[in-house]
N, C-alpha and C positions, 0 to 999 in steps of 0.2 A: 706755337701761339697763333702764327699767322694762318696756319691751316685750319685751325678751330675758328678763327674770325671768318675765313672765306666760306666754311661751312655755315656759320651762323648768318652771313650777310648775303650769300648767293647760292648756298645749297651744295657746294662742291665737297664731295666725300674726302675725309682725311686718309682712310685706309682704303685702297683699291685692289681688286684682284689683278693678278699679272696680265690678264688678257684685256683688261680696261680700255687700254689706249689703242688697241688694235685688234678689234673683233675678228679680223680675217686671218690671225696668226693661229692656225690650228695646234701648233706645238705647244704654244702657251697654256691651253687648256690642260695639258698633261701634267703641268706643274702648279696647278692652282691650289693644291693643298699645302705647299710648302714654301711658296713664294708670294709676295705681296709688295704693292707699292706704298709708300708714305708719301702723299702729294703726287706731283708729276715726276719729281726728280730722282727719288730714292727707292731702290729695289732692295728688299730684304729677303734673305733666305733663312727660313726658321728650322733650325736642326731639331732632330729627335734627341730626347734625353739619353745621355751616355754617348752620343755619337762622337768619334774622333775626327771625322771629315764628312763633307757633304758633296753632292752633285749640284752646280749651280747653273741655271739656264738664264741667259742674257738675252732678252727679247730685242726685237728692232732689226735684226739681220746685220748685214755687213755695213749698212749705212749708220749704224748707231754705235757710238764710242762709250765704254763705261770705265770709270775710274774707281779705285778702291776708295770708299769714304774715309776709312781710318788711316790710309797710307797713300796719300795722292801721288807720292813719287814713285810708287809702285808701277810697273808697266802697265797701260791701260789693255783693255779687251774689246774686241769687236763682238757684237751680238751674232748669234748663230743658231743653227738647229741642234747642235750637239752639246750636252750639258759638260760643265768643267768641274774636275775636282778641286775642291777648297779645304785646305787643313784648317780645323777649328782652333780657336783660343778661348782660354778659360774667362777672359775679361770682356769678350764681345762676341757678337754674332756677324756673319758676313753681310756687309752693306756696300752697295754699289751706287755711284752717282752718275746720272746721265749727262753726257756732254750737251751743252746748249742751255744750262740752267745755272742760275746764281742763287746762293744760299745765305741768308743772314743769320749769323750766329753769335753767342756770347761765350768766349772761351776762357774767361778768368775762372779759376777753380773756386767754388764757393760750397758752403755747407747745405745751401738750400737754393731754390730757385727765387724766393723771396729777398735773399742776400745779395742776388746779382741784379735786382730790378734797376739799379742806378748805374750799372756797368756799361761801357761802350760795346760797340758791335764789330764783328768781323765779317766782311763780305767776300765769299769764296765763289768764284765763277769758273765753271768747268767748259772747256773749249775743245772742238774738234777742228783742227785747221784744215782737214781734207774737205770738210764741207764748207760752210759760210764763215767759219770762226766767230759766230755771234753766240752770245749767251744772254739770258735775261732772267729776271726773278722779281718776286714782290715781297714786301715786309709790312706786317700790320703791328701797330704799337698803341697802346692806351696807358692810362694810369695804373692799370692792374688792380685797382682797389674798389672804385666806384662804379656807378651805372652811368657816368657821364658820356660814355661811348654812344648810348642811345640818343643823345643830344648832338652827336656829330664830333664829340671830342676825341678824335683819334687820328693817327697818321696810317695811310695806307699808300705806300710808295712803290714805284716800279724802277727797276734799274736794267739798263740795256748796255751791253758791251758790243760794239760792232767790229772788232778786230783790232781797233786802234784807239778808241776812246771809250771812257765809261760815263754814261749820263743817267741822271736819276729825275723822276718826275712824279707827281701825283697820279696814282694808277684810278682807272675808272671802275665804277660800281655799275651794277645793272640797272637799267632805267626802270622806274616804277610808274606805272599807269596811275593817273590822279582819279581814277574812277572809284566807286565804293566797293568795287571788286577786286581791287589791288591787294596783294598780299606782300609780305616780306618783312625783314627786320625794320624796327624804327629807325635804326641808324642809317638805313638807305635813303630815307625820305627827308633828311635834314642837311644843311650846309655843314661841311666840315670846319673844324677849328682846332688849334693846336692843344694837345693834352697837357695836363698840369705834370710836368716832368722836368728834372734838372737837365740842363744842357749836355752834361757828361753821357746821360742815357741815350741822347740823340746822336752822339759822336761816333763814326766810324773810324776805329783806330788802325785798322789795316784792310787792305784789299789784297786777296790772293787770287791770282790767274794761273789756272791749272791746264796745261797742255799748249802752251804757247810754242810757236815754231822757231822762235828765236827770242833772245832776252832784249826787252827794250833798253836803247842806250840811254834815253833821257825821258823822265816822266814829269809832265807839270800838271799842277792842280790850280784851277782858277786863272791859267794863262801865265801865272808868274812864279808860283811857289814849286820849287824843284823837289820832287819827293824821292826819298832814298828807296832804292831797290836792291833786295837780295834774290839771288837766283839759285835754284837748285835743279840738276838735271834729273828727268825721269828715267828710271832704270829700263834699260833695254830698248830705248826708243829716242828718236831725235827730237824730243819735246823737253819744254822747261816748265818748271813752277816759279813763278815770280812773286814775291811778297813786297808789296808797297806799303811802307811804313808811315803812319801818321800823314794821310793825304790831305787833311783839313777838309773833309766833308762831313756832313751831317744829315741825318733823316729830317724830313719835313721841309 
């Protein structure tokens, strides 16, 4: 939903070729028919029909860390020039999340996307402690029914994790020239206001930090509320996945 909004508001493509973020990566062009990005953070390997395994190319070189989107406690992988063999599963295709990004998701199982419209969010941040340890991401939200977003009735927030604290703030939109030649979505031209949504739909019920070098001893929200932390070790690496339950934070 956020990617669709960013396409409508500022022209950012939702689906991107594997070479999109690094035009100088000559190896990426060799995998353009089987790999693609969803937004900036997710890399998808599309398998051929009937295949039992695939070769996965992870771009970005040694400076980029990739986590298994479906199983974040699996040992992460560094980008490189050689493709890696990945066994396929009947219920999913290979998807990898790039460290340095946060993704807002709704995890409660429902029969349809409409049934989850009032559900709270889970924020997942993927971290590479070998680099900056930072991660960021954006989330867009409107009422999902009306055209009130064209009048500015929507939330477009940005989250930033700096290695020790997580902060959220309204994300900026492209500046629009006031001249008659200016183009762009109507929503870009008006002041934002809160959408008509129940408070539960704005709540973040958990924050998951993937790739921490150590488990946080104590987490505070709002300076005083102590947040419950559950930690799980990443396989084959001295890294952790920490789940912060009910951190008392909301979108908007």
